[in-house]
Each structure stands twice: as structure tokens, then as C-alpha cells.
C-alpha distance (Angstrom), angle and dihedral (degrees) to the residues before:
residue distance angle dihedral
M1 . . .
T2 3.80 . .
A3 3.79 137.8 .
T4 3.82 115.0 -75.9
P5 3.84 112.5 -83.7
D6 3.84 94.9 -121.6
I7 3.83 93.1 58.1
P8 3.79 114.9 70.1
E9 3.79 114.6 -127.8
P10 3.81 112.5 -106.5
R11 3.80 121.2 -116.3
V12 3.81 89.1 -141.0
L13 3.77 122.2 34.2
S14 3.80 129.3 -149.1
P15 3.80 113.1 -65.1
R16 3.83 87.9 -110.9
D17 3.79 90.7 55.9
E18 3.82 92.8 44.2
A19 3.82 91.4 50.8
R20 3.81 90.5 48.7
V21 3.77 91.7 51.8
S22 3.81 92.3 45.1
F23 3.81 89.7 54.1
A24 3.81 91.3 46.6
L25 3.81 91.6 50.8
Q26 3.80 92.4 51.2
A27 3.78 91.0 46.5
E28 3.84 91.2 51.7
M29 3.80 90.6 49.8
I30 3.81 92.2 50.4
G31 3.79 90.6 48.4
K32 3.79 90.5 56.0
A33 3.82 92.1 44.9
A34 3.79 92.0 49.9
F35 3.81 90.9 49.9
D36 3.77 89.4 51.6
L37 3.80 89.1 58.0
L38 3.82 90.9 70.9
P39 3.86 104.1 121.5
V40 3.82 98.6 -117.7
D41 3.82 96.4 137.0
P42 3.83 111.9 72.4
S43 3.82 90.2 -176.0
A44 3.82 95.9 56.7
P45 3.83 110.5 137.5
H46 3.78 119.7 -103.8
G47 3.76 112.4 -84.7
D48 3.79 94.1 20.1
R49 3.79 96.0 110.7
L50 3.82 92.5 45.8
R51 3.80 92.7 49.8
R52 3.74 91.9 51.1
A53 3.84 92.6 44.6
L54 3.80 90.0 52.0
A55 3.78 90.4 48.3
L56 3.80 88.2 52.7
R57 3.80 89.8 52.5
A58 3.81 90.0 53.5
D59 3.82 89.4 49.9
T60 3.83 89.5 49.5
D61 3.82 88.8 54.8
L62 3.79 87.7 56.4
L63 3.82 89.8 48.9
I64 3.82 88.9 53.6
E65 3.81 89.8 52.1
D66 3.83 89.2 50.4
A67 3.81 88.8 48.7
V68 3.84 91.1 53.6
I69 3.81 91.4 47.1
A70 3.83 91.1 49.8
E71 3.82 90.0 47.9
R72 3.79 91.6 51.1
E73 3.79 91.6 47.7
E74 3.83 88.9 52.7
G75 3.78 91.1 52.4
A76 3.81 103.1 -98.0
T77 3.79 112.2 155.6
W78 3.80 123.7 -131.9
T79 3.77 87.7 -110.0
Q80 3.78 90.6 58.0
I81 3.78 92.2 45.4
A82 3.83 90.1 49.7
E83 3.82 90.5 51.2
A84 3.74 91.4 50.5
A85 3.79 91.6 49.1
G86 3.80 93.2 45.5
T87 3.78 93.3 -122.1
S88 3.81 140.7 100.1
K89 3.77 123.8 -75.7
Q90 3.80 90.5 -117.3
A91 3.80 92.9 51.0
A92 3.80 91.7 47.6
H93 3.78 91.8 49.8
E94 3.80 92.8 47.3
R95 3.78 91.4 49.9
W96 3.78 101.3 44.9
A97 3.83 109.7 17.6
G98 3.84 88.4 88.3
P99 3.85 95.4 57.5
V100 3.82 90.5 44.1
S101 3.83 90.7 53.0
A102 3.76 91.7 45.1
W103 3.83 89.6 51.2
A104 3.81 88.7 53.1
A105 3.80 94.0 47.2
S106 3.80 92.2 49.1
G107 3.78 92.9 57.2
R108 3.82 102.5 -93.0
A109 3.80 93.4 -97.4
A110 3.79 130.0 138.6
L111 3.82 94.5 -145.0
P112 3.78 130.4 46.8
S113 3.79 116.8 -99.1
G114 3.80 111.8 -91.5
N115 3.78 93.9 32.4
H116 3.78 109.1 142.9
R117 3.83 90.5 -139.7
T118 3.75 125.6 71.2
A119 3.78 129.0 -143.2
L120 3.80 87.5 -108.2
D121 3.82 89.5 56.0
V122 3.81 89.8 51.6
A123 3.82 91.6 48.6
R124 3.79 91.1 53.2
R125 3.82 90.7 50.0
L126 3.80 88.6 50.6
D127 3.81 88.2 50.9
E128 3.80 86.6 63.8
V129 3.77 92.9 45.7
Y130 3.78 91.3 51.3
A131 3.78 93.8 46.4
K132 3.84 90.7 54.4
H133 3.78 94.4 50.2
D134 3.83 101.7 38.8
C135 3.80 104.7 62.4
G136 3.79 91.4 167.7
N137 3.81 92.3 60.8
P138 3.82 108.6 19.1
A139 3.77 94.9 176.7
S140 3.79 112.8 172.0
D141 3.84 94.2 -143.7
A142 3.79 103.9 30.2
V143 3.81 95.2 136.6
S144 3.80 103.1 30.1
S145 3.80 95.9 45.0
G146 3.82 90.4 69.9
L147 3.79 95.3 56.8
D148 3.77 123.2 106.4
A149 3.80 90.2 -130.8
V150 3.81 89.1 63.0
R151 3.79 99.7 35.3
F152 3.85 97.1 41.8
P153 3.82 108.1 20.5
G154 3.80 91.7 160.8
A155 3.81 91.3 66.9
V156 3.81 93.0 65.2
A157 3.82 95.9 96.1
A158 3.80 94.5 50.0
E159 3.75 90.9 47.3
A160 3.81 92.1 50.4
A161 3.79 90.4 52.5
R162 3.79 92.2 51.1
R163 3.80 90.3 47.7
E164 3.78 91.5 51.1
R165 3.82 91.5 52.5
A166 3.83 91.3 48.8
A167 3.80 91.8 46.8
G168 3.78 90.0 54.6
L169 3.79 91.5 51.7
H170 3.83 92.2 47.6
A171 3.79 89.7 49.8
R172 3.82 90.8 54.2
L173 3.85 89.6 47.7
T174 3.80 89.9 52.8
A175 3.81 90.3 52.1
L176 3.81 90.4 49.9
R177 3.80 91.6 50.1
H178 3.81 89.6 54.3
Q179 3.84 89.0 47.3
L180 3.83 91.2 51.7
T181 3.79 90.6 49.3
S182 3.76 89.7 53.1
L183 3.79 92.5 47.7
H184 3.78 91.7 49.0
E185 3.79 89.3 52.7
Q186 3.82 91.1 48.4
H187 3.77 90.9 52.2
R188 3.78 91.9 48.1
L189 3.77 92.1 51.7
L190 3.78 91.5 47.9
S191 3.83 91.8 49.4
D192 3.76 93.8 47.0
G193 3.79 90.2 47.4
G194 3.76 93.6 52.0
A195 3.82 94.2 -116.2
R196 3.78 119.3 -178.9
P197 3.81 116.5 -89.2
Q198 3.81 92.6 -112.6
A199 3.83 92.0 60.8
R200 3.79 91.3 50.5
A201 3.80 91.1 45.0
E202 3.79 90.9 56.3
V203 3.81 92.2 53.5
Q204 3.84 90.7 46.3
A205 3.77 90.1 52.0
R206 3.81 91.0 52.9
Q207 3.83 88.9 48.7
S208 3.81 90.3 52.4
A209 3.82 92.0 50.3
T210 3.80 90.6 48.8
Y211 3.83 92.0 51.6
E212 3.83 89.2 50.9
E213 3.84 90.0 51.2
Q214 3.79 89.1 48.6
A215 3.80 91.2 51.8
A216 3.81 91.5 50.7
L217 3.79 91.7 53.0
Y218 3.80 91.5 51.2
E219 3.79 87.5 52.7
E220 3.84 89.0 53.3
L221 3.80 89.0 50.5
T222 3.81 90.9 59.9
A223 3.82 87.0 71.4
A224 3.81 96.1 39.3
E225 3.84 92.7 46.8
P226 3.82 104.6 24.7
E227 3.84 92.4 165.0
L228 3.84 87.8 66.3
A229 3.76 96.9 37.0
D230 3.84 92.9 122.2
E231 3.83 91.0 58.6
H232 3.76 93.0 46.0
R233 3.80 93.5 48.9
A234 3.80 90.6 49.1
N235 3.82 90.2 51.5
A236 3.81 89.8 47.7
E237 3.80 90.7 53.1
T238 3.79 90.6 48.4
G239 3.81 90.8 50.7
R240 3.80 92.1 50.6
A241 3.78 90.7 48.6
F242 3.82 90.7 52.4
A243 3.81 89.7 46.4
A244 3.78 91.9 53.1
S245 3.80 95.9 47.0
T246 3.84 92.1 44.7
R247 3.78 91.9 47.5
E248 3.80 90.6 50.2
Y249 3.81 89.9 51.8
A250 3.76 91.6 48.1
E251 3.80 90.5 52.4
L252 3.82 90.7 50.5
L253 3.81 90.5 51.6
A254 3.82 90.9 47.5
A255 3.80 90.5 51.0
K256 3.82 90.5 49.0
S257 3.79 89.4 50.8
E258 3.78 91.2 52.2
D259 3.80 90.6 50.0
E260 3.83 90.0 52.0
V261 3.79 91.1 50.4
A262 3.79 91.6 48.0
K263 3.81 92.1 49.9
G264 3.77 90.8 47.5
S265 3.76 93.6 53.9
A266 3.83 94.4 44.6
């Protein structure tokens, strides 16, 4: 089954499709790596099997991260993820919220930008892999048939528009992160150079305003990327907390500067 002929195939699929393909790719890679661990070389150097087994464990950790991302994209709550992992909601969130946020910030795509293949191309190749290995159910489209791009090809345009809006917000967030890095460096240089409190207060005030702007953008992302709304709200709360503490510090520095001026004029 493929997309209808009159609708061009998208270069980038829905985030749910992309996450599904990313998980499938990692699973395929681990399958190959596990097969390669079969002890067919009696002259393998000491430690070789252990090193490769440990590398496989690291790859499996990445597969688990991909699984969590795919679950979140499909609407699973953190409570459901915690239950599946046999842990608490807080522990699950602390462990995997970072990879989920990183996935969102990177564009929610299985393949790097500029890759000549698409996620749909990969899914179709995995169809062939699956058909060769599952003799009991040699379906020709076992992987690709579950993708939104195949099941609902008419939704491609709406998805592209939502992605474009989210990409614009993420681009603005990236610019703000660079701005914050620059402001932190400015404040460090002022502090190391013994600058007057007022100069440091001004930089802190700009930092606070930037954190507030960052929080507002994360709030906008909850609508553009509703599947990851929990992550965006958490980031917004963190941004507001940083804004508040930075603003408070700026006010203390400004007050200190006023005291110094008052003492100097006395």
C-alpha cells in the first residue's frame, strides 16, 4: 500500500511516523549487532565479546529512548510510560524528558536533514527486511502500512503547516539560547573584572527578560506540538523560575549600586 498517486509523497512525515521509523531503525541495528555476537571466532582476543556486549547494551539504552519518544508521540502519558518501565512517574520523567525535548528541538525527524532518503523510503526497506525474517506472516508492507503517511495521505498538508510553525518557534528558541550564552559570558567578564553593580544588574535584567521570552515561546509550542505539551510546559516553568531568580538578583545589584552612589555623595 502506498500514498495515492495524486498526492506527492512528503519529504518529512508526521512526528509520530518519524518516531516510529527511528525506533524501527534502531531495532534493526541492534538485531544485526546481536547476531554478530554469536561466538563463531574461537581466536577472538580476550575482552572482545564483553566490549561488544557492552556496546550493545549502550545501543539498547538508545532504543529505549526511541521507544519513549515514540510512545510520547503516540499520546502515551508519563504515568503510562512509568508503568511500562516499572518505575515512578517522576523517575521516568527525569530519565527520559531530556531525550524527548532534544528530539523536539532537533526537528522530530528520524533522518538527518539533507539525507537523500526519506523515512517512508526507510519504512519500505524495512518492509522487505521484515518479510524475509517473518515466514509466518510475510506481509509486503508490515512496517509502512502503519504510518500516517500511508493511512491518511490527505493529512500531509496540515501536518506540514504545523511542522513549519513549530520549526519557526524552535528557531527562535535557538536564537534565545545563544543570546543567553552571550549574556552569561558578559556577566562573568563583568564580575571577574570587578565591574560596578549597576553594570552587572543591567546584564542580569536582560537575562531575566530573555528567560521570560523563552518561557513564552515554550507555551506557544504546547499548541504547535501538543503531543509534547508536558515537556514544553515544564521548560516554560523552568524559564520563568530562572527569570524570577535572575530578576531578583538584578534588583539586589541595583539596590547595592544605589547605596554606593548615596554613600559616595554623602
